TIKE-310627 format. One record per residue: x, y, z of N, C-alpha, C in turn. Coordinates in pm, whole numbers. Each point is the difference from the previous one (the first is absolute). Example, Ala and Ser with C-alpha at 12.3 -4.5 7.8 and 13.67 -1.06 7.14 Angstrom:
BEGIN
<n_x: 1319&n_y: -569&n_z: 780&ca_x: -89&ca_y: 119&ca_z: 0&c_x: 90&c_y: 120&c_z: 0>
<n_x: -35&n_y: 105&n_z: -72&ca_x: 82&ca_y: 119&ca_z: 6&c_x: -77&c_y: 109&c_z: 73>
This chain:
BEGIN
<n_x: 1301&n_y: 5261&n_z: -6301&ca_x: -79&ca_y: -40&ca_z: 96&c_x: 150&c_y: -33&c_z: 75>
<n_x: 62&n_y: 48&n_z: 144&ca_x: 117&ca_y: -106&ca_z: 24&c_x: -70&c_y: -81&c_z: 109>
<n_x: 110&n_y: -106&n_z: -21&ca_x: 22&ca_y: -137&ca_z: 73&c_x: -34&c_y: 51&c_z: 70>
<n_x: 9&n_y: -91&n_z: 105&ca_x: 49&ca_y: -1&ca_z: 157&c_x: 41&c_y: -162&c_z: -4>
<n_x: 106&n_y: 75&n_z: 101&ca_x: 140&ca_y: -185&ca_z: -23&c_x: -92&c_y: -56&c_z: 85>
<n_x: -35&n_y: -166&n_z: -37&ca_x: -28&ca_y: -93&ca_z: 64&c_x: 69&c_y: -33&c_z: 142>
<n_x: 120&n_y: -7&n_z: -27&ca_x: 101&ca_y: -35&ca_z: 138&c_x: 35&c_y: 123&c_z: 92>
<n_x: -85&n_y: 27&n_z: -3&ca_x: 27&ca_y: 128&ca_z: 22&c_x: 29&c_y: -4&c_z: 209>
<n_x: -74&n_y: -71&n_z: 9&ca_x: 19&ca_y: -45&ca_z: 185&c_x: 135&c_y: 26&c_z: 74>
<n_x: 52&n_y: 100&n_z: 89&ca_x: 120&ca_y: 19&ca_z: 63&c_x: 73&c_y: -120&c_z: 97>
<n_x: -107&n_y: -132&n_z: -44&ca_x: 55&ca_y: -73&ca_z: 36&c_x: 6&c_y: -51&c_z: -122>
<n_x: -4&n_y: 11&n_z: -68&ca_x: 73&ca_y: -65&ca_z: -101&c_x: 142&c_y: 46&c_z: -131>
<n_x: 161&n_y: -39&n_z: 97&ca_x: 84&ca_y: 85&ca_z: -67&c_x: 69&c_y: -50&c_z: -107>
<n_x: 62&n_y: 37&n_z: -72&ca_x: 34&ca_y: -57&ca_z: -124&c_x: -65&c_y: -102&c_z: -107>
<n_x: -114&n_y: 45&n_z: 9&ca_x: -92&ca_y: -72&ca_z: -66&c_x: 9&c_y: 12&c_z: -128>
<n_x: 92&n_y: 124&n_z: -79&ca_x: -110&ca_y: 116&ca_z: -72&c_x: 40&c_y: -114&c_z: -183>
<n_x: 101&n_y: -49&n_z: -20&ca_x: 18&ca_y: -132&ca_z: -93&c_x: -111&c_y: -98&c_z: 27>
<n_x: -100&n_y: -66&n_z: 49&ca_x: -85&ca_y: -46&ca_z: -3&c_x: -145&c_y: 121&c_z: -34>
<n_x: -31&n_y: 45&n_z: 48&ca_x: -9&ca_y: 102&ca_z: -60&c_x: -21&c_y: 46&c_z: -180>
<n_x: 117&n_y: 26&n_z: -60&ca_x: 45&ca_y: 71&ca_z: -155&c_x: 4&c_y: -170&c_z: -45>
<n_x: 31&n_y: -173&n_z: 129&ca_x: -54&ca_y: -82&ca_z: -109&c_x: -208&c_y: -42&c_z: 11>
<n_x: -44&n_y: 56&n_z: 72&ca_x: -144&ca_y: -1&ca_z: -29&c_x: -89&c_y: 109&c_z: -46>
<n_x: 109&n_y: 76&n_z: -41&ca_x: -14&ca_y: 129&ca_z: -141&c_x: 6&c_y: -88&c_z: -154>
<n_x: 80&n_y: -54&n_z: -35&ca_x: 81&ca_y: -90&ca_z: -72&c_x: -42&c_y: -53&c_z: -47>
<n_x: -66&n_y: -149&n_z: 134&ca_x: -97&ca_y: -80&ca_z: -38&c_x: -114&c_y: 28&c_z: -91>
<n_x: -125&n_y: 165&n_z: 66&ca_x: -60&ca_y: -33&ca_z: -43&c_x: -58&c_y: 170&c_z: -111>
<n_x: 161&n_y: -47&n_z: -39&ca_x: 7&ca_y: 18&ca_z: -153&c_x: -36&c_y: -107&c_z: -85>
<n_x: 29&n_y: -84&n_z: 50&ca_x: 37&ca_y: -106&ca_z: -167&c_x: -108&c_y: -66&c_z: 56>
<n_x: -172&n_y: 33&n_z: -92&ca_x: -78&ca_y: -5&ca_z: -34&c_x: -41&c_y: -115&c_z: -72>
<n_x: 169&n_y: 31&n_z: -113&ca_x: -160&ca_y: -136&ca_z: -141&c_x: 31&c_y: -97&c_z: -17>
<n_x: -101&n_y: -103&n_z: 15&ca_x: -76&ca_y: -45&ca_z: -22&c_x: 108&c_y: -121&c_z: -27>
<n_x: 83&n_y: 40&n_z: -127&ca_x: 32&ca_y: -63&ca_z: -91&c_x: 143&c_y: -98&c_z: 56>
<n_x: 90&n_y: -89&n_z: 6&ca_x: -125&ca_y: -117&ca_z: 1&c_x: -75&c_y: -109&c_z: 75>
<n_x: -96&n_y: -63&n_z: 30&ca_x: -36&ca_y: 13&ca_z: 117&c_x: 83&c_y: -122&c_z: 99>
<n_x: 62&n_y: 45&n_z: 73&ca_x: 40&ca_y: -102&ca_z: 166&c_x: -50&c_y: -96&c_z: 103>
<n_x: 18&n_y: -69&n_z: 15&ca_x: -53&ca_y: -49&ca_z: 183&c_x: 149&c_y: 8&c_z: 99>
<n_x: -46&n_y: -3&n_z: 96&ca_x: 119&ca_y: -70&ca_z: 162&c_x: -66&c_y: -38&c_z: 38>
<n_x: 106&n_y: -122&n_z: 20&ca_x: -85&ca_y: -68&ca_z: 36&c_x: 127&c_y: -4&c_z: 145>
<n_x: -57&n_y: -130&n_z: 188&ca_x: 98&ca_y: 22&ca_z: 70&c_x: 27&c_y: -135&c_z: -9>
<n_x: 54&n_y: 23&n_z: -25&ca_x: 106&ca_y: -271&ca_z: 51&c_x: 52&c_y: -8&c_z: 84>
<n_x: -35&n_y: -111&n_z: 24&ca_x: 24&ca_y: 9&ca_z: 169&c_x: 166&c_y: -14&c_z: 66>
<n_x: -39&n_y: -38&n_z: 58&ca_x: 186&ca_y: -155&ca_z: 31&c_x: 25&c_y: -99&c_z: -32>
<n_x: 109&n_y: -37&n_z: -12&ca_x: -26&ca_y: -162&ca_z: -16&c_x: 211&c_y: -21&c_z: 63>
<n_x: -44&n_y: -92&n_z: -110&ca_x: 172&ca_y: -127&ca_z: 190&c_x: 118&c_y: 130&c_z: -141>
<n_x: -56&n_y: 23&n_z: -89&ca_x: 181&ca_y: 48&ca_z: -97&c_x: -5&c_y: 148&c_z: -43>
<n_x: -128&n_y: 104&n_z: -15&ca_x: -8&ca_y: 81&ca_z: 69&c_x: -132&c_y: 132&c_z: 99>
<n_x: 9&n_y: 168&n_z: 13&ca_x: -59&ca_y: 22&ca_z: 63&c_x: -143&c_y: 9&c_z: -16>
<n_x: 3&n_y: 54&n_z: 150&ca_x: -200&ca_y: 116&ca_z: -113&c_x: 29&c_y: 107&c_z: -125>
<n_x: 7&n_y: -27&n_z: -105&ca_x: -12&ca_y: 65&ca_z: -145&c_x: -112&c_y: 43&c_z: -106>
<n_x: -11&n_y: 179&n_z: -79&ca_x: -80&ca_y: -52&ca_z: -96&c_x: 32&c_y: 49&c_z: -78>
<n_x: -59&n_y: -57&n_z: -145&ca_x: 14&ca_y: 13&ca_z: -80&c_x: -159&c_y: 92&c_z: -116>
<n_x: 24&n_y: 39&n_z: -44&ca_x: 1&ca_y: 104&ca_z: -110&c_x: 9&c_y: -60&c_z: -157>
<n_x: -130&n_y: -54&n_z: -62&ca_x: -57&ca_y: 20&ca_z: -131&c_x: -58&c_y: 21&c_z: -10>
<n_x: 80&n_y: 10&n_z: -160&ca_x: -98&ca_y: 119&ca_z: -108&c_x: 98&c_y: -59&c_z: -141>
<n_x: -156&n_y: 30&n_z: -38&ca_x: -71&ca_y: -75&ca_z: -150&c_x: 70&c_y: 46&c_z: -110>
<n_x: 54&n_y: -16&n_z: -85&ca_x: 91&ca_y: 105&ca_z: -24&c_x: -7&c_y: -98&c_z: -127>
<n_x: -89&n_y: -92&n_z: -105&ca_x: -71&ca_y: -38&ca_z: -92&c_x: 70&c_y: 40&c_z: -99>
<n_x: 47&n_y: -92&n_z: -77&ca_x: 88&ca_y: 48&ca_z: -159&c_x: 121&c_y: 79&c_z: 23>
<n_x: 65&n_y: 61&n_z: 132&ca_x: 141&ca_y: 12&ca_z: 32&c_x: 111&c_y: -85&c_z: -3>
<n_x: 51&n_y: -6&n_z: -67&ca_x: 153&ca_y: -88&ca_z: -23&c_x: 41&c_y: 67&c_z: 120>
<n_x: 129&n_y: -111&n_z: 49&ca_x: 103&ca_y: -27&ca_z: 128&c_x: 70&c_y: 132&c_z: -11>
<n_x: 67&n_y: 41&n_z: -159&ca_x: 39&ca_y: 89&ca_z: -64&c_x: 44&c_y: 161&c_z: 47>
<n_x: -208&n_y: -44&n_z: -48&ca_x: -90&ca_y: 152&ca_z: 77&c_x: -66&c_y: 60&c_z: 62>
<n_x: 145&n_y: -69&n_z: 113&ca_x: -76&ca_y: 4&ca_z: 187&c_x: 123&c_y: 26&c_z: 27>
<n_x: -12&n_y: 94&n_z: 149&ca_x: 74&ca_y: 36&ca_z: 98&c_x: 9&c_y: -5&c_z: 143>
<n_x: -19&n_y: -30&n_z: 18&ca_x: 30&ca_y: -6&ca_z: 221&c_x: 124&c_y: 75&c_z: 63>
<n_x: -16&n_y: 80&n_z: -13&ca_x: 156&ca_y: 83&ca_z: 44&c_x: -82&c_y: 57&c_z: 248>
<n_x: 100&n_y: 27&n_z: 111&ca_x: -25&ca_y: 93&ca_z: 19&c_x: 75&c_y: 94&c_z: 34>
<n_x: -24&n_y: 112&n_z: 20&ca_x: 22&ca_y: 125&ca_z: -31&c_x: -76&c_y: 80&c_z: 130>
<n_x: 112&n_y: 22&n_z: 66&ca_x: -6&ca_y: 164&ca_z: 140&c_x: -123&c_y: -86&c_z: 32>
<n_x: -23&n_y: -146&n_z: 87&ca_x: -107&ca_y: -57&ca_z: 133&c_x: -150&c_y: -34&c_z: -81>
<n_x: -29&n_y: 65&n_z: -188&ca_x: -51&ca_y: -73&ca_z: -70&c_x: 17&c_y: -141&c_z: -75>
<n_x: -116&n_y: -116&n_z: 22&ca_x: -26&ca_y: -15&ca_z: -102&c_x: -35&c_y: 40&c_z: -115>
<n_x: 36&n_y: -51&n_z: -147&ca_x: -9&ca_y: 70&ca_z: -106&c_x: 14&c_y: -53&c_z: -145>
<n_x: -115&n_y: -85&n_z: -31&ca_x: -47&ca_y: -48&ca_z: -139&c_x: -36&c_y: 15&c_z: -183>
<n_x: 109&n_y: -15&n_z: -37&ca_x: -58&ca_y: 104&ca_z: -98&c_x: 11&c_y: -94&c_z: -100>
<n_x: -92&n_y: 3&n_z: -96&ca_x: -26&ca_y: -41&ca_z: -139&c_x: -29&c_y: 69&c_z: -142>
<n_x: 83&n_y: -37&n_z: -131&ca_x: 68&ca_y: 112&ca_z: -111&c_x: -16&c_y: -88&c_z: -45>
<n_x: -163&n_y: 39&n_z: -117&ca_x: -14&ca_y: -123&ca_z: -188&c_x: -53&c_y: 58&c_z: -84>
<n_x: 163&n_y: -28&n_z: -89&ca_x: -7&ca_y: 142&ca_z: -103&c_x: -180&c_y: -41&c_z: -115>
<n_x: -13&n_y: 26&n_z: -62&ca_x: -107&ca_y: -13&ca_z: -92&c_x: 64&c_y: -98&c_z: -104>
<n_x: -90&n_y: -80&n_z: 0&ca_x: 48&ca_y: -94&ca_z: -147&c_x: -47&c_y: 40&c_z: -157>
<n_x: 72&n_y: 85&n_z: -95&ca_x: -51&ca_y: 82&ca_z: -99&c_x: -67&c_y: -80&c_z: -147>
<n_x: 98&n_y: -148&n_z: 64&ca_x: -59&ca_y: -52&ca_z: -130&c_x: -79&c_y: -102&c_z: -2>
<n_x: -94&n_y: 13&n_z: 178&ca_x: -143&ca_y: -84&ca_z: -23&c_x: -114&c_y: 137&c_z: -50>
<n_x: -100&n_y: -44&n_z: -93&ca_x: -96&ca_y: 58&ca_z: -69&c_x: -142&c_y: -69&c_z: 130>
<n_x: -60&n_y: 120&n_z: 43&ca_x: -94&ca_y: -58&ca_z: 125&c_x: -121&c_y: 105&c_z: -86>
<n_x: -120&n_y: -154&n_z: -19&ca_x: -159&ca_y: 20&ca_z: 22&c_x: -53&c_y: 76&c_z: 154>
<n_x: 2&n_y: -51&n_z: 61&ca_x: -43&ca_y: 53&ca_z: 189&c_x: 116&c_y: -43&c_z: -27>
<n_x: 42&n_y: 168&n_z: 153&ca_x: 99&ca_y: -28&ca_z: 98&c_x: -34&c_y: 51&c_z: 107>
<n_x: -31&n_y: -189&n_z: 95&ca_x: -1&ca_y: 135&ca_z: 112&c_x: 52&c_y: -43&c_z: 125>
<n_x: 171&n_y: -73&n_z: -15&ca_x: 101&ca_y: -29&ca_z: 60&c_x: 89&c_y: 130&c_z: -48>
<n_x: 65&n_y: 102&n_z: 64&ca_x: 32&ca_y: 117&ca_z: -49&c_x: 143&c_y: -69&c_z: 27>
<n_x: 127&n_y: 52&n_z: -40&ca_x: 160&ca_y: -10&ca_z: 41&c_x: -33&c_y: 128&c_z: 90>
<n_x: 56&n_y: 46&n_z: 75&ca_x: 61&ca_y: 3&ca_z: 166&c_x: 55&c_y: -16&c_z: 47>
<n_x: -4&n_y: 160&n_z: 100&ca_x: 123&ca_y: -21&ca_z: 99&c_x: -39&c_y: 1&c_z: 85>
<n_x: 102&n_y: 27&n_z: 173&ca_x: -73&ca_y: -45&ca_z: 153&c_x: 90&c_y: -37&c_z: 48>
<n_x: -34&n_y: 107&n_z: 105&ca_x: 147&ca_y: -1&ca_z: 130&c_x: -81&c_y: 14&c_z: 161>
<n_x: -1&n_y: -152&n_z: 75&ca_x: -75&ca_y: 24&ca_z: 115&c_x: 51&c_y: -3&c_z: 125>
<n_x: -30&n_y: 112&n_z: 80&ca_x: 153&ca_y: 27&ca_z: 94&c_x: -101&c_y: -91&c_z: 119>
<n_x: 54&n_y: 15&n_z: 12&ca_x: 22&ca_y: -99&ca_z: 230&c_x: 65&c_y: 46&c_z: 89>
<n_x: -25&n_y: 87&n_z: 88&ca_x: 62&ca_y: 53&ca_z: 124&c_x: 33&c_y: -122&c_z: 117>
<n_x: 130&n_y: -10&n_z: -49&ca_x: 42&ca_y: -167&ca_z: 130&c_x: -9&c_y: 135&c_z: 145>
<n_x: 31&n_y: -37&n_z: 131&ca_x: -53&ca_y: -34&ca_z: 120&c_x: 207&c_y: -2&c_z: -4>
<n_x: 52&n_y: 16&n_z: 99&ca_x: 161&ca_y: -12&ca_z: 40&c_x: 22&c_y: -125&c_z: 9>
<n_x: 114&n_y: -21&n_z: -10&ca_x: 13&ca_y: -164&ca_z: -11&c_x: -116&c_y: -60&c_z: -153>
<n_x: -8&n_y: 11&n_z: -14&ca_x: -80&ca_y: -135&ca_z: -66&c_x: 111&c_y: -31&c_z: -114>
<n_x: -4&n_y: -57&n_z: -93&ca_x: 100&ca_y: -105&ca_z: -58&c_x: -144&c_y: -49&c_z: -133>
<n_x: 100&n_y: -31&n_z: -167&ca_x: -133&ca_y: -42&ca_z: -43&c_x: 155&c_y: -101&c_z: -13>
<n_x: -116&n_y: -159&n_z: 30&ca_x: -4&ca_y: -159&ca_z: -60&c_x: 113&c_y: -41&c_z: -128>
<n_x: -96&n_y: 61&n_z: -45&ca_x: -33&ca_y: -117&ca_z: -152&c_x: -97&c_y: 57&c_z: -139>
<n_x: -13&n_y: 70&n_z: -84&ca_x: -76&ca_y: -2&ca_z: -90&c_x: -67&c_y: -118&c_z: -88>
<n_x: -51&n_y: -54&n_z: -63&ca_x: -19&ca_y: -93&ca_z: -69&c_x: -125&c_y: 47&c_z: -111>
<n_x: -44&n_y: -2&n_z: -83&ca_x: -59&ca_y: -34&ca_z: -176&c_x: -26&c_y: -139&c_z: -6>
<n_x: -169&n_y: 14&n_z: 5&ca_x: -80&ca_y: -134&ca_z: -16&c_x: -120&c_y: 17&c_z: -71>
<n_x: 28&n_y: -32&n_z: -123&ca_x: -162&ca_y: 67&ca_z: -38&c_x: -86&c_y: 45&c_z: -17>
<n_x: 82&n_y: 87&n_z: -38&ca_x: -34&ca_y: 213&ca_z: 41&c_x: 27&c_y: -23&c_z: 97>
<n_x: -12&n_y: -17&n_z: 128&ca_x: 11&ca_y: 75&ca_z: 152&c_x: 186&c_y: 43&c_z: 7>
<n_x: -59&n_y: 118&n_z: 38&ca_x: 187&ca_y: 32&ca_z: 61&c_x: -46&c_y: -8&c_z: 181>
<n_x: 93&n_y: -127&n_z: 34&ca_x: 46&ca_y: 20&ca_z: 194&c_x: 26&c_y: -18&c_z: 54>
<n_x: 24&n_y: 151&n_z: 121&ca_x: 138&ca_y: 33&ca_z: 30&c_x: -18&c_y: -10&c_z: 185>
<n_x: 88&n_y: -67&n_z: 27&ca_x: -16&ca_y: -37&ca_z: 134&c_x: 93&c_y: 87&c_z: 47>
<n_x: -19&n_y: 57&n_z: 125&ca_x: 53&ca_y: 32&ca_z: 111&c_x: -30&c_y: -78&c_z: 165>
<n_x: 165&n_y: 3&n_z: 61&ca_x: -51&ca_y: -16&ca_z: 145&c_x: 19&c_y: 113&c_z: 41>
<n_x: -95&n_y: -107&n_z: 96&ca_x: -38&ca_y: 151&ca_z: 122&c_x: 48&c_y: 33&c_z: 88>
<n_x: 58&n_y: 96&n_z: 50&ca_x: 111&ca_y: 9&ca_z: 119&c_x: -56&c_y: -57&c_z: 125>
<n_x: 22&n_y: -52&n_z: 76&ca_x: 47&ca_y: 31&ca_z: 148&c_x: 9&c_y: 84&c_z: 67>
<n_x: -8&n_y: 55&n_z: 68&ca_x: 102&ca_y: 126&ca_z: 88&c_x: 51&c_y: -103&c_z: 162>
<n_x: 86&n_y: 50&n_z: -4&ca_x: 36&ca_y: 12&ca_z: 124&c_x: 5&c_y: 36&c_z: 56>
<n_x: -99&n_y: 18&n_z: 142&ca_x: -25&ca_y: 20&ca_z: 103&c_x: 152&c_y: 27&c_z: 124>
<n_x: 9&n_y: 140&n_z: -14&ca_x: 106&ca_y: 78&ca_z: 39&c_x: -5&c_y: 83&c_z: 120>
<n_x: 62&n_y: 17&n_z: 138&ca_x: -66&ca_y: 22&ca_z: 101&c_x: 154&c_y: 46&c_z: 102>
<n_x: 15&n_y: 153&n_z: -70&ca_x: 136&ca_y: 20&ca_z: 88&c_x: -18&c_y: 170&c_z: 62>
<n_x: 75&n_y: -56&n_z: 130&ca_x: -34&ca_y: 100&ca_z: 99&c_x: 116&c_y: 128&c_z: -25>
<n_x: -89&n_y: 91&n_z: 7&ca_x: 95&ca_y: 120&ca_z: -54&c_x: 25&c_y: 112&c_z: 187>
<n_x: 80&n_y: 24&n_z: -6&ca_x: 108&ca_y: 41&ca_z: 156&c_x: -33&c_y: 123&c_z: -36>
<n_x: 19&n_y: 38&n_z: 135&ca_x: -116&ca_y: 95&ca_z: 34&c_x: 99&c_y: 112&c_z: 99>
<n_x: 73&n_y: 81&n_z: -55&ca_x: 102&ca_y: 63&ca_z: 102&c_x: -19&c_y: 111&c_z: 88>
<n_x: 114&n_y: -85&n_z: 151&ca_x: -70&ca_y: 169&ca_z: 49&c_x: 90&c_y: 45&c_z: 51>
<n_x: -94&n_y: 123&n_z: -27&ca_x: 83&ca_y: 120&ca_z: 55&c_x: 11&c_y: 196&c_z: 100>
<n_x: -14&n_y: -127&n_z: 19&ca_x: -63&ca_y: 46&ca_z: 163&c_x: 189&c_y: 59&c_z: 48>
């Protein structure tokens, strides 16, 4: 089955990058670790922002990595198997993960915190500048 581009309108010019970003998001369907995304309202010290919170219980600060790579926020967790332990029942697996969020142009990561097994990442929500530019029309008479 061939894929019909969702942004194929003749009025949407140069949006092929957005379409590729939507494809990347659709492929990132793994549900681990679970996460929340919340909107934080503006206050006297901060603009409106977003917070992504991931449940990373069992991961230490050294086992987590938060990076921004080509307009994507990438969170990685790496745990090593502890060979010295002998389990009678094992319900909590040592596992690795990578969770990716595609960022809009201008989104900035403000900070990341790890507390009580929750990794919180604050993102600044850009306030786009409203620019009106007049284009000169050449007269070729």
